[in-house]
N, C-alpha and C positions, 0 to 999 in steps of 0.2 A: 244587877245591871244598871238600875236607875242611879244608884249612888255613884258608880263608876262613871256613868255618863255625865252626871252633874259635876263631878270633880274634873273631868277632862275639859268640859265646856268652860268651867270657871278658870282653869289654867290657861286656856286660849284667850279668855276674856281679859285677864289681868296681866298677861305676859308683856304687854307694851307699856304698862304704867310706870311712871318715874320711880315709885317706891320699889318695884320689883327690879328695875334696871339698876338702881343704886345698890341693891343687894348683890348683884352679879358683877358690878363694875370694879369691885376691889380685887378680884382674882381672874376674871375672864377677859380675853382679848377683845378688841373693838369689833372684829368680824363676828365673833360669837354673840356679842351684845346686839348687833344688827340683825343676826339670824333670829334671836329670841324675840326681838321687837317685831319682826316680820310675821310671826305667828299670831299676832294679836288681831282679834276680830274688830276691835275698836278702831284701830288705825285704818283698816280697809273700809270699814263701814262709814267712817267719818267723811271720807271723800265722796262716797256715793250719796250720803245724806245731804251734802252741800249741792248735789246736782252734777258733780263731775264724774263722768263714767270713764274710768281708766281701765285699760286692758289688763293691767297687772292685778287689779282688784277683782275683775271678772274671772281671770284665770285662777286666782287664789280660791275664790268661793267654789268654782267648778271642780278644782282639785280636791278640796276638802269634802265636798259632796260625793265626788267619785270615790275617794278613799273609803269613806264610811259606808257607802253602798256596797263596795267590793268586800269590805270586812264583814258586813252583814251577810252577804251571800256565802262567804266562806264558812261562817259560823253555822248558817242554816244547812249547808251541805254536810258539814261534820255531824251535826245533830241528826240529820236525815239518815246518814250512814249507820248510825247506832241503832 
């Protein structure tokens, strides 16, 4: 579980970097590149660290937290049923 969590977090971290975007730019359409870049923690955190609180960034972090809390609750319910 730890290794899977580290890999997923690393994926979210690097998804907006230019090196990763160059990898996808040769075959993916621009709308897909924008979607991949929007998953990056760094892009959303950069604006907050500058002191700009944007509603899109707050919604992003709230949705990520909500998704993983829901996934955790589902896994615990499945394990509890066993």
